[in-house]
C-alpha positions in Angstrom: 65.5 53.9 -100.8 67.0 56.9 -102.2 63.6 58.1 -102.8 62.6 57.4 -99.3 65.6 59.2 -97.9 64.8 62.0 -100.3 61.3 62.0 -99.0 62.5 61.9 -95.4 64.9 64.7 -96.1 62.1 66.5 -98.0 59.8 66.0 -95.0 62.4 67.3 -92.6 62.9 70.3 -94.8 59.1 70.7 -94.9 59.0 70.3 -91.2 61.9 72.7 -90.7 60.3 75.2 -93.1 56.9 74.5 -91.4 58.5 75.2 -88.0 60.0 78.3 -89.3 56.7 79.4 -90.8 54.9 78.5 -87.6 57.5 80.4 -85.7 57.1 83.3 -88.1 53.3 83.1 -87.8 53.6 83.0 -84.0 56.0 85.9 -83.9 53.7 87.8 -86.3 50.7 87.1 -84.0 52.7 88.2 -81.0 53.8 91.3 -82.8 50.2 92.1 -83.8 49.0 91.4 -80.3 51.7 93.7 -78.9 50.8 96.4 -81.5 47.1 96.0 -80.6 48.0 96.2 -76.9 50.2 99.3 -77.5 47.3 100.9 -79.5 44.9 100.2 -76.7 47.4 101.5 -74.1 47.9 104.7 -76.2 44.1 105.1 -76.6 43.6 104.7 -72.8 46.5 107.2 -72.3 44.9 109.7 -74.7 41.5 109.2 -73.0 43.1 109.8 -69.5 44.9 112.9 -70.9 41.6 114.1 -72.4 39.7 113.5 -69.1 42.5 115.3 -67.2 42.3 118.2 -69.7 38.5 118.3 -69.3 38.8 118.3 -65.5 41.3 121.1 -65.6 39.1 123.1 -68.0 36.1 122.6 -65.7 38.2 123.6 -62.7 39.4 126.8 -64.6 35.7 127.6 -65.3 34.7 127.1 -61.7 37.7 129.1 -60.4 36.9 132.0 -62.8 33.3 131.9 -61.7 34.4 131.9 -58.0 36.8 134.8 -58.8 34.0 136.8 -60.4 31.8 136.2 -57.4 34.6 137.3 -55.0 35.3 140.4 -57.0 31.6 141.3 -57.0 31.5 140.7 -53.2 34.6 142.9 -52.8 33.1 145.7 -54.9 29.8 145.6 -53.0 31.7 145.5 -49.7 33.9 148.5 -50.8 30.7 150.4 -51.8 29.2 149.7 -48.4 32.5 150.8 -46.7 32.6 154.0 -48.7 29.0 154.7 -47.8 29.5 154.1 -44.1 32.7 156.1 -44.2 30.9 159.1 -45.8 28.1 158.8 -43.2 30.7 158.7 -40.5 32.3 161.8 -41.9 29.0 163.6 -42.0 28.3 162.5 -38.4 31.8 163.8 -37.4 31.1 167.1 -39.0 27.6 167.3 -37.3 29.3 166.5 -34.0 31.8 169.2 -34.4 29.1 171.7 -35.3 27.0 170.6 -32.3 30.0 170.9 -30.1 30.6 174.4 -31.3 27.0 175.3 -30.7 27.1 173.9 -27.2 30.3 175.8 -26.5 28.7 179.0 -27.7 25.6 178.4 -25.6 27.7 177.6 -22.6 29.7 180.8 -23.1 26.4 182.8 -23.2 25.2 181.0 -20.1 28.5 181.7 -18.3 28.3 185.3 -19.4 24.8 185.7 -18.2 25.6 184.0 -14.9 28.7 186.1 -14.4 26.6 189.3 -15.2 23.9 188.1 -12.8 26.6 187.8 -10.1 27.8 191.3 -11.0 24.3 192.8 -10.8 23.7 191.2 -7.5 27.0 192.5 -6.1 26.4 196.0 -7.5 22.8 196.0 -6.4 23.8 195.3 -2.8 25.5 198.8 -2.8 22.6 200.6 -4.6 19.2 201.4 -3.5 16.4 199.0 -3.6 14.7 200.9 -6.4 17.9 200.8 -8.5 18.1 197.1 -7.8 14.7 196.5 -9.3 15.6 198.4 -12.4 18.7 196.3 -12.9 16.8 193.0 -12.4 14.2 194.2 -14.8 16.9 195.0 -17.4 18.6 191.7 -16.7 15.3 189.8 -17.3 14.8 191.5 -20.7 18.4 190.7 -21.6 17.8 187.0 -20.7 14.6 187.0 -22.7 16.2 188.6 -25.7 19.1 186.1 -25.6 17.1 182.9 -24.9 14.2 183.4 -27.2 16.3 183.9 -30.3 18.5 180.9 -29.4 15.5 178.7 -28.9 13.5 179.7 -31.9 16.1 180.6 -34.5 19.5 179.0 -33.7 18.6 175.9 -31.9 16.1 174.7 -34.5 18.5 175.3 -37.4 19.4 172.1 -39.3 22.9 170.9 -39.0 24.6 171.4 -42.4 27.5 169.1 -43.3 28.6 169.6 -46.9 30.8 167.3 -49.0 33.8 169.6 -48.2 33.1 169.1 -44.5 33.0 165.4 -45.0 36.5 165.2 -46.5 38.1 167.5 -44.0 37.9 164.8 -41.3 
C-alpha cells in the first residue's frame, strides 16, 4: 500500500509538475504569440510610417514642381509687364512729341490767321493796288510755311529714345 500511496503521491507530483509544465508551455505559447503579434504590429507601423514618408516625399516633389511652374509663370508675366510698360512709355513720349508738334502747328495757324486779319484791316485803309500786293505776299508766306511743314516736318518719324522712355 505504501507503494500505491507512493505511486499516487508520485502521480500527483507528476500531475502537478505536468500542470506546471503545461502552464509554462501555455504561458510560453502566449508569450510567443504576443511577441509575434507585437512584431507584426511594429512591422505594420513601420510600413505605415514608410508609406506616410513616401507620400510626403511625393507631395514635396509635386509642390516643388508646382512652385517652379509658378515661378516660371511669374517670370514670363513680369517680362510681359516690363515689355508693355516700355511700350507704354514710348507711346507716352510719342504722344508728348505729337502734342508739341500740334501746339506748334496751331501757333503757326493762329499767327497766320492773326496776320491775315491784320492785313485785311490794314488793306481796308490802303489802295486797292497796295491790297493786292499784301495778299500776294501773304500767299507766298503761307506757301513757304505750309509746304515745308507738310513735306519736311510732318513726315518726320517720331523719335522716342530709351532716355525718353524712363522720363515718364
